[in-house]
C-alpha positions as CSV (number, residue, x, y, z in Angstrom):
1,M,141.4,93.4,124.1
2,E,138.3,91.7,125.4
3,T,136.2,93.5,128.1
4,E,132.8,92.8,129.5
5,L,131.3,95.2,127.0
6,S,133.0,93.6,124.0
7,K,131.9,90.2,125.1
8,K,128.3,91.5,125.4
9,L,128.4,92.8,121.8
10,G,130.2,89.7,120.5
11,V,133.4,91.3,119.2
12,E,136.9,90.2,119.7
13,H,138.5,93.6,120.4
14,A,137.0,96.5,122.4
15,I,137.7,98.9,119.6
16,F,134.8,100.9,118.3
17,G,135.5,102.6,115.0
18,F,133.4,105.5,113.9
19,T,133.5,106.4,110.2
20,P,131.3,107.9,107.5
21,F,132.5,105.3,105.1
22,P,130.7,101.9,104.8
23,A,133.8,100.2,103.5
24,V,135.8,101.3,106.6
25,A,133.0,100.4,109.0
26,A,132.7,96.9,107.5
27,A,136.5,96.4,107.5
28,I,136.6,97.4,111.2
29,T,134.0,94.8,112.1
30,R,135.7,92.1,110.0
31,A,139.0,92.8,111.7
32,G,137.4,92.0,115.1
33,G,136.3,95.4,116.2
34,F,133.0,97.1,116.1
35,G,132.3,99.3,113.1
36,V,130.0,102.3,113.6
37,L,128.7,104.0,110.4
38,G,128.1,107.7,110.6
39,A,124.6,108.6,109.3
40,V,124.7,112.4,109.2
41,R,125.3,112.6,105.4
42,Y,122.4,110.4,104.5
43,T,119.6,112.9,103.9
44,A,117.9,110.5,101.6
45,P,116.6,107.3,103.3
46,D,117.2,105.2,100.2
47,D,120.9,106.1,100.2
48,L,121.2,104.8,103.8
49,K,119.3,101.7,102.9
50,R,121.7,101.0,100.0
51,D,124.7,101.3,102.2
52,L,123.2,99.2,105.1
53,D,122.4,96.5,102.5
54,W,126.1,96.7,101.5
55,M,127.2,96.5,105.2
56,Q,125.1,93.4,105.6
57,E,126.9,91.7,102.7
58,H,130.4,92.7,103.9
59,T,130.4,92.2,107.6
60,D,130.4,88.4,107.7
61,G,127.5,88.3,110.0
62,K,129.5,90.2,112.7
63,P,128.0,93.1,114.6
64,Y,128.0,96.8,113.7
65,G,126.3,100.0,114.7
66,L,125.0,103.4,113.5
67,D,125.8,106.9,114.7
68,V,123.1,109.6,114.3
69,V,123.0,113.3,115.2
70,M,119.8,114.0,117.1
71,P,119.2,116.7,119.8
72,A,117.5,115.6,123.0
73,K,115.2,118.6,122.6
74,K,113.8,120.1,119.4
75,A,115.7,123.2,118.4
76,V,113.3,124.0,115.7
77,D,109.8,122.5,115.4
78,G,107.8,122.8,112.3
79,V,110.4,125.1,110.6
80,S,111.5,124.3,107.1
81,E,115.1,124.4,105.9
82,A,114.1,127.5,103.7
83,D,112.8,129.3,106.8
84,I,116.1,128.6,108.6
85,E,118.2,129.8,105.6
86,A,116.2,133.0,105.6
87,M,117.6,133.8,109.1
88,I,121.2,134.0,107.7
89,P,122.3,137.7,107.7
90,A,123.4,139.2,104.4
91,A,126.7,140.3,105.9
92,H,127.6,136.6,106.5
93,R,126.7,135.6,103.0
94,A,128.9,138.5,101.7
95,F,131.8,137.3,103.9
96,V,131.6,133.8,102.4
97,R,131.5,135.3,98.8
98,D,134.5,137.5,99.5
99,T,136.6,134.8,101.1
100,L,136.0,132.4,98.2
101,A,136.7,135.2,95.7
102,K,140.0,136.0,97.5
103,H,141.1,132.5,96.9
104,H,139.7,132.2,93.3
105,V,137.4,129.3,94.2
106,P,135.4,128.3,91.1
107,E,131.6,128.1,91.1
108,L,129.8,124.7,91.0
109,A,128.6,123.7,87.6
110,E,125.1,125.0,86.7
111,G,122.5,122.9,88.3
112,E,125.0,121.1,90.5
113,A,123.8,120.8,94.1
114,S,126.0,121.2,97.1
115,G,127.4,117.8,98.1
116,W,127.1,118.5,101.8
117,R,124.2,119.9,103.7
118,I,123.6,120.4,107.4
119,T,120.1,118.9,107.2
120,G,121.5,115.6,108.6
121,W,121.7,117.5,111.9
122,M,117.9,118.1,112.0
123,E,115.8,115.8,114.1
124,R,113.3,114.9,111.4
125,V,116.1,113.7,109.1
126,A,117.6,111.6,111.9
127,R,114.2,110.0,112.6
128,N,113.9,109.1,109.0
129,Q,117.4,107.4,109.3
130,L,116.2,105.4,112.3
131,D,113.1,104.2,110.3
132,V,115.5,102.6,107.9
133,A,118.1,101.5,110.5
134,F,115.8,99.5,112.7
135,D,115.0,97.2,109.8
136,Y,118.6,96.0,110.0
137,P,120.3,94.0,112.8
138,I,122.3,96.9,114.2
139,K,123.6,96.3,117.7
140,L,124.4,99.9,118.8
141,L,122.9,103.3,118.2
142,A,125.2,106.2,119.0
143,N,124.2,109.8,119.2
144,A,126.8,112.6,118.8
145,L,124.7,115.3,120.5
146,G,124.2,113.7,123.8
147,S,121.2,111.6,124.8
148,P,118.6,111.1,122.1
149,P,114.9,111.8,122.9
150,A,113.3,109.3,125.4
151,D,111.1,107.7,122.7
152,V,114.1,107.0,120.6
153,I,115.9,105.3,123.5
154,A,112.8,103.2,124.2
155,R,112.5,102.3,120.5
156,A,116.1,101.2,120.3
157,H,115.7,99.1,123.5
158,D,112.6,97.5,122.0
159,H,114.7,96.4,119.1
160,G,117.4,95.0,121.4
161,V,119.8,97.8,120.4
162,L,122.1,99.4,122.9
163,V,122.3,103.2,123.0
164,A,125.5,105.2,123.4
165,A,125.9,109.0,123.9
166,L,129.0,111.2,123.7
167,A,129.9,113.3,126.7
168,G,132.5,115.9,127.3
169,S,132.0,116.3,131.0
170,A,131.0,114.2,134.0
171,K,127.9,116.4,134.3
172,H,126.7,115.5,130.8
173,A,127.5,111.8,131.4
174,R,125.3,111.8,134.5
175,R,122.4,113.2,132.4
176,H,122.9,110.5,129.9
177,A,122.8,107.8,132.6
178,E,119.6,109.4,134.0
179,A,118.1,109.3,130.5
180,G,118.6,105.6,130.3
181,I,121.4,105.2,127.8
182,D,123.6,102.1,128.0
183,I,127.1,103.3,127.1
184,V,128.9,106.7,127.6
185,V,131.5,107.7,125.2
186,A,133.9,110.0,127.1
187,Q,135.2,112.2,124.3
188,G,138.1,114.5,125.2
189,Y,139.2,117.8,123.9
190,E,141.8,116.2,121.6
191,A,139.1,114.5,119.4
192,G,138.1,115.5,115.9
193,G,134.6,117.0,115.4
194,H,132.6,118.5,118.2
195,T,134.4,118.4,121.5
196,G,134.3,120.0,125.0
197,D,137.1,121.5,127.0
198,I,138.4,118.6,129.1
199,A,141.3,116.4,127.9
200,T,140.8,112.6,127.6
201,M,143.3,111.7,130.4
202,V,141.3,113.8,132.9
203,L,137.8,113.1,131.4
204,V,137.8,109.3,131.2
205,P,138.3,108.5,134.9
206,E,135.9,111.3,135.9
207,I,133.1,109.9,133.8
208,A,133.8,106.2,134.6
209,E,133.4,107.1,138.3
210,A,130.4,109.3,137.7
211,V,128.3,106.7,135.8
212,A,129.5,103.4,137.3
213,P,128.6,100.7,136.6
214,L,127.6,101.9,133.1
215,P,130.4,101.0,130.6
216,V,132.5,103.9,129.3
217,L,134.4,104.2,126.1
218,A,137.6,106.3,126.0
219,A,137.7,108.7,123.0
220,G,139.8,111.7,121.8
221,G,143.4,111.5,120.6
222,I,143.6,107.7,120.7
223,G,145.5,106.1,117.8
224,S,147.7,103.5,119.3
225,G,147.4,100.2,121.3
226,E,149.3,101.8,124.2
227,Q,146.7,104.6,124.4
228,I,143.9,102.0,124.3
229,A,145.6,100.2,127.2
230,A,145.8,103.6,129.1
231,G,142.0,104.1,128.5
232,L,141.2,100.7,129.9
233,A,143.5,101.4,132.9
234,L,141.5,104.7,133.5
235,G,138.3,102.7,133.8
236,A,137.0,102.5,130.3
237,Q,135.7,99.2,128.7
238,G,136.8,100.1,125.3
239,A,138.1,102.8,122.9
240,W,136.2,104.9,120.4
241,L,138.4,105.8,117.4
242,G,137.3,108.1,114.6
243,S,140.1,110.2,113.0
244,L,142.5,107.3,112.6
245,W,140.5,105.7,109.8
246,L,140.5,108.8,107.5
247,T,143.8,107.8,105.9
248,T,143.1,104.1,105.5
249,T,143.0,102.7,102.0
250,E,139.3,101.9,102.4
251,A,138.4,105.5,103.2
252,D,136.9,107.5,100.3
253,L,137.7,111.2,100.9
254,H,137.2,112.0,97.1
255,S,140.3,114.3,97.4
256,R,143.9,113.3,97.0
257,A,144.9,116.8,98.1
258,L,143.0,116.4,101.4
259,T,144.6,113.0,102.0
260,E,148.0,114.5,101.4
261,K,147.3,117.3,103.9
262,L,146.2,114.8,106.5
263,L,149.4,112.7,106.0
264,A,151.6,115.8,106.3
265,A,149.8,117.3,109.3
266,G,151.3,117.3,112.8
267,S,149.3,117.1,116.1
268,G,149.5,120.9,116.4
269,D,147.9,121.5,113.0
270,T,144.3,121.3,114.1
271,V,142.1,123.9,115.6
272,R,138.8,123.9,117.5
273,S,136.6,126.2,115.5
274,R,132.9,127.0,114.9
275,A,133.6,127.5,111.2
276,L,132.0,124.3,110.0
277,T,128.7,123.9,112.0
278,G,128.5,126.7,114.5
279,K,129.6,124.6,117.4
280,P,133.2,124.1,118.4
281,A,134.6,121.3,116.3
282,R,138.2,120.2,115.9
283,Q,139.4,120.2,112.3
284,L,142.5,120.9,110.2
285,R,143.6,124.5,110.6
286,T,143.3,126.2,107.2
287,E,142.9,129.7,105.9
288,W,139.2,129.0,105.9
289,T,139.1,128.4,109.7
290,D,141.5,131.4,110.2
291,A,139.1,133.7,108.4
292,W,136.1,132.6,110.5
293,D,138.1,132.8,113.8
294,D,139.5,136.3,112.9
295,P,138.1,138.9,115.4
296,A,137.8,141.2,112.4
297,G,135.3,138.9,110.7
298,P,131.6,138.5,111.4
299,G,132.1,135.3,113.4
300,A,130.3,132.0,113.0
301,L,126.6,131.7,113.3
302,P,124.9,129.3,115.7
303,M,124.0,125.8,114.6
304,P,122.3,125.0,112.2
305,L,122.7,128.4,110.5
306,Q,126.4,128.2,110.0
307,G,126.2,124.8,108.4
308,L,123.6,126.0,105.9
309,L,125.6,129.1,105.2
310,V,128.9,127.3,104.3
311,A,127.5,124.2,102.7
312,E,128.0,125.3,99.1
313,A,131.3,126.9,99.9
314,V,132.6,123.7,101.4
315,S,131.5,121.7,98.4
316,R,133.3,124.2,96.1
317,I,136.5,124.1,98.1
318,Q,136.4,120.3,98.2
319,K,135.5,119.8,94.5
320,H,138.2,122.1,93.2
321,E,140.7,121.1,95.9
322,V,141.6,124.6,96.9
323,K,144.5,123.7,99.2
324,P,144.7,126.8,101.4
325,L,141.0,126.3,102.3
326,L,140.8,122.5,102.2
327,G,140.1,120.9,105.5
328,T,138.1,118.3,107.4
329,P,137.2,117.4,111.0
330,V,140.1,115.5,112.5
331,G,141.6,115.1,115.9
332,Q,145.1,115.8,117.3
333,I,146.0,112.2,116.6
334,V,146.5,113.3,112.9
335,G,150.2,113.6,113.8
336,R,150.4,109.8,113.9
337,M,148.4,109.4,110.6
338,N,151.5,109.6,108.3
339,S,151.0,106.7,106.0
340,E,148.1,105.1,104.1
341,R,147.4,101.6,105.4
342,S,144.5,99.2,105.3
343,V,142.1,98.9,108.2
344,Q,143.5,95.5,109.0
345,A,147.0,96.9,109.1
346,V,145.9,99.6,111.5
347,F,144.2,96.9,113.6
348,D,147.4,94.8,113.7
349,D,149.4,97.8,114.8
350,L,146.8,98.5,117.6
351,T,146.9,95.0,118.9
352,R,150.7,94.9,118.9
353,G,150.8,98.2,120.7
354,F,148.3,97.0,123.3
355,E,150.4,93.8,123.9
356,R,153.5,95.9,124.4
357,A,151.8,98.1,126.9
358,I,150.5,95.2,128.9
359,D,153.9,93.5,128.9
360,R,155.5,96.8,130.1
361,I,153.1,97.1,133.0
362,N,153.5,93.5,133.9
363,R,157.3,94.0,134.1
364,I,156.9,97.1,136.2
365,A,154.6,95.2,138.5
366,G,157.0,92.3,138.7
367,R,154.7,89.9,137.1
368,A,156.8,89.1,134.1
């Protein structure tokens, strides 16, 4: 699965694996792909430094990258997290309390802080992450909220780091190209996390044509070698996979109940909801997402208010494994994630599937 882009980055297979888990990212790189560590949960620079040190020790000198969440424009400038929290309406706080009470969700222990905060979505936090990251030999910086600010792109290029940005439409992709990014990740509607409205099969060729000759990665609903081959046939130079790694043995979800829900879920068991961050994000459908999407409820707040509002609630749900409410961002490919396997086993399956697809096309074309 070599392409011009994979050769440029020095990887055997044009498979880019996004994950919040260092062990998974390192295993993807060791398997011949390109591991991309999600940085959004690292609100303390020392924590990111610790895990990048670990990545350095466990990637065998092979390349890897970092994914941050940084808006191209500052949504809030000079505003503290406390100031933002003060903007949350009392009615929304009451709705959270009532929903948790309905499902008998226990409180966190006294003095126990929420394990998940939305602060990683704030620009100042992402810039602190970059101050750490550029001390390491990362080869790619990806941004989940489109093109990063111009000075960040310039800083990455000064360090010899390629910059990738996710796009959900050809219009967004053209803006990324004009901003000077190096790679466009064409992420379709099927993907986990924040997505647009256009499906991958339609989106990839539109973006590949719109930004040519910039390389494009196909993303959204991809979890087999045959699908990777389809993405390359549509004009991509690689595939960006995220959800597929959640049920690998190297992943650390800290919840057996959540892993079991993922393994049991079908491709129709996800929903695109604003319940988690305030922006539409595909995730497991649960009674928590149903409550926020119910027209009778108050509705989700805009980012970053929604994330701050639900942070403690999400931590309580996860810690106490309240199954009706327990969920996670995941794409429609969850229907294929029905067994726990190592990253290497997943890679072996992807490469075999890719070979089957190429053999099939060669037979159809009369070349085999």
